[in-house]
N, C-alpha and C positions, 0 to 999 in steps of 0.2 A: 506568586503566580510571575512575576516577573521575568523572575529567572529562571525560572522554566523554560518560560517560552526563548528569553535569549540562548539560554542553554541547547533547545531544541533548532534555533535559528545556525548558533554555531554549527551542532552537529551534521546540522543538513549541507551548511557550506562549504564544509572537509571532506563531508563525500562526493560533493559535486567536482570539488577540488581534484579528488583520486579518480574519481572517473573518469575524468577531461586526461588525465596526465598517465592512463592506464588506454585509453584509445590510441595514443599515440603512438605511427608505427619508430622504428628505431629503422636508423641506416643501414642498408646490407651494401654487402661487397664486401672483397676480401682487406682487410688492413693494409696491407702492403702489396698491391699489384705487381708490380713493376719486375722484371724477371728477364735474363739472357737466355736464349733455345737459338741453340748452334743448328743448323739444317743441310740440308745437302741437294734440294732441290726443290724449285716450285709449288708442286703440290705440296706439299709439307707444310708454307707457309698459308696455303687455301684451308689446308687442316686446324692451324694454331687459330687461324680468323673464326673458324666457326667454333673453337674452344670458347677464344675471347667473348664471343658474342653470349655464348650458353652460362659462363662462368664469372666475369670481371675482370679478370686477371688481363694483364695487358704485358704479350710477349713481346719485345724487342728480338730481332732473329737477325743472327747470322749465316751469311749465305757462304757455304763452300762451294765454293768454283775454281778454276784454274787463274781464273782472272782475277780473282780475293788470294787465293793464294801466291800468285806473282807481286800481288802491291805489298802482302803483307812480307814477303821474301825483302823484296826491294827498302820495305819500312826499318825492317830489323838490320841488312846489311849498311845500311845510312848510318843507324843509330851503334853499330861497330857492335852489333851481337850477331853470334851465332845465325843463321840464314839458311839450316838445314831443314829437308823436311819435317823432319819430329821437331824444331823447334818453329815452323811457322805453323803445324797442326794445334803447337800447344801457344802459341800464340791468337790463333783464332779463337778456340775454347777459353781463353782467359778471360775471365768471371761473369760465364755461363752457367745456369745451376743445372743444365744436362744439353745436351745433347740429344736428336730426333733424327734419324738416321736411317734411309734405305739401304747403301749402299753396305755391300759385307767387308769390302776391300779396304772400305775406311775404316769402317766398325775394329778391323782386325787394326789396324795402324794404331785405334785411338786405345784398342784393351795393350796393345805392346807399350802404351805409353803411361799407363795404370788407371787410365778408364775402365769401368765396368758394362757390360750387361747383363746384370741379377736381380731374375723375374721376383727371387725369393726376398731379399733386401726392400724393393718397391711393393712387395705383398704386405709387409712388416711394416712398411712405411704408413701403408695408407690400407684400413681395411675394406675401403670398396674397390681397390684396384680386386681385378677378378685375375688370376693366374691365367684361365684356359682360353682368354684373349688376347692375351700377350703380342699376337701377332697382327689384329688387326692393322685395313691399311696397311699393310706390309712394310712398318714401323717401327725401329726399334729405340726404346730411350736409355738413353748410354748416361750413364754418373759419371761424374766429375769423381775425382780422387777423394780418399779419402783426406778429411782438412782443409776442404773446399772448405768456400764459402757462400753459401748458396740459399736462395729462397725457398727454405724445407715445405713450406704450406702452400706456394705454387707449385713442385714439383709433387707434391703429395694430390692435388689435385689435378696436374694433368697427368698423372698416372692414372688415378680412378677414371679421369673423363675420359682416357686414349683405351681403352679396357668397360666401358660402361656401350649403353644404349645408344646415345650419341653417334660414338667411333662407328658401330655394331650399324644402324643407319647407313652413317657416310658412306662406310662399306659398300654395304648395299647399292647403293641412289649414288653412284662413280662419275654422277652427272652432274652432280651437284656439285663438285669442286672444281669446275669450268667454266 
């Protein structure tokens, strides 16, 4: 009788331990939240702030402007590297997982350098990507050249988010971005 009582108590304790372990919440958020995005205006930074708030990814932004381009050209010239426009654009996008741009002329310059706007590739990258919503907010996701080292998880999340319900809501309520 003692053995049955001891085994019963032991079984209850084991089940209680399993119940406690199953009730714990796992840590949430992305495994590698940091990535770099090249942008061409301040409103895009606001969009990325909404993305960060809803997904947990932490995009660092590189703003392409006349000032940053001139500063990068001066930096390249001081280092003895070529400082033509194409070299400056490549240097500004170095290390970025993607570019999120509005300016069609700038997108064309990057495409000439081997970057690409490929909605089909983004759809293949993320099942949640809605190709019909690819132009929401007037932004294009420009992917880096093949072989670039990127945070692909962050790119997948960004592509899905920028074509999802939150981006549609921001498009319908642009006052939230100011």
